[in-house]
C-alpha positions as CSV (number, residue, x, y, z in Angstrom):
1,M,-21.9,0.1,25.3
2,P,-22.0,3.9,25.4
3,S,-25.3,5.6,25.4
4,T,-24.6,9.3,24.9
5,R,-23.7,10.7,21.4
6,S,-20.3,11.9,22.7
7,A,-19.5,8.6,24.2
8,K,-20.4,6.8,21.0
9,K,-18.1,9.1,19.0
10,R,-15.3,8.6,21.6
11,L,-15.6,4.9,21.2
12,R,-15.3,5.2,17.4
13,Q,-12.3,7.4,17.8
14,N,-10.6,5.0,20.3
15,V,-11.1,2.1,18.0
16,A,-9.6,3.9,15.0
17,N,-6.7,5.2,17.0
18,R,-6.0,1.8,18.5
19,L,-5.8,0.2,15.1
20,R,-3.5,3.0,13.8
21,N,-1.2,2.7,16.9
22,R,-1.0,-1.1,16.6
23,S,0.0,-0.7,12.9
24,V,2.7,1.8,13.7
25,K,4.1,-0.3,16.7
26,R,4.1,-3.4,14.5
27,A,6.1,-1.6,11.8
28,V,8.6,-0.3,14.3
29,R,9.1,-3.8,15.8
30,T,9.5,-5.3,12.4
31,Q,12.1,-2.7,11.4
32,C,14.1,-3.2,14.6
33,R,14.0,-7.0,14.0
34,K,15.5,-6.4,10.5
35,V,18.4,-4.5,12.1
36,R,19.0,-7.2,14.6
37,E,18.9,-9.9,11.9
38,A,21.4,-7.9,9.7
39,V,23.7,-7.6,12.7
40,K,23.4,-11.3,13.4
41,A,24.2,-12.1,9.8
42,G,27.3,-9.8,10.0
43,D,26.1,-7.5,7.2
44,V,27.2,-4.0,8.3
45,E,26.0,-2.2,5.3
46,L,22.5,-3.7,5.4
47,A,22.4,-3.1,9.2
48,E,23.1,0.6,8.8
49,T,20.5,1.1,6.1
50,E,17.9,-0.8,8.1
51,F,19.0,1.2,11.2
52,R,18.3,4.5,9.4
53,L,14.8,3.4,8.6
54,A,14.3,2.1,12.1
55,T,15.4,5.4,13.5
56,K,13.0,7.3,11.3
57,K,10.1,5.1,12.4
58,L,11.0,5.2,16.0
59,D,11.3,9.0,16.1
60,R,8.0,9.3,14.4
61,A,6.3,7.0,16.9
62,G,8.0,8.8,19.8
63,V,6.9,12.3,18.6
64,R,3.3,11.0,18.2
65,N,3.3,9.4,21.7
66,I,2.7,5.9,20.3
67,I,5.9,4.8,22.0
68,H,7.3,6.7,25.0
69,R,10.2,9.0,23.9
70,N,12.6,7.4,26.4
71,A,11.8,4.0,25.1
72,T,12.5,5.3,21.6
73,A,15.9,6.7,22.7
74,R,16.7,3.5,24.5
75,T,15.9,1.3,21.5
76,K,17.9,3.5,19.1
77,S,20.8,3.4,21.5
78,R,20.8,-0.4,21.8
79,L,20.6,-0.9,18.1
80,S,23.4,1.5,17.4
81,A,25.5,-0.2,20.0
82,K,25.0,-3.6,18.3
83,I,26.1,-2.1,15.0
84,R,29.1,-0.4,16.6
85,A,30.1,-3.8,18.2
86,L,29.8,-5.5,14.8
87,K,32.0,-2.9,13.2
88,Q,34.8,-3.2,15.8
89,G,35.0,-6.9,16.1
């Protein structure tokens, strides 16, 4: 356990940030799963609406450094490719 005042404060901040980051990551993963499920079901309209929400959450997490910005871009690209493939065939 930390002994100095500053180390104790840092621990409190780390715990709070960790919980917040886990919550955001979980929300992003859930939203991406909803997009994949909509694509699997063949529902283009639902997939597109869920993709818009996923994009919003991914961008927000990327800007706040919860998820690396390249990982954000990669995930968005893969989801949009799935939707595009669904539309074409």
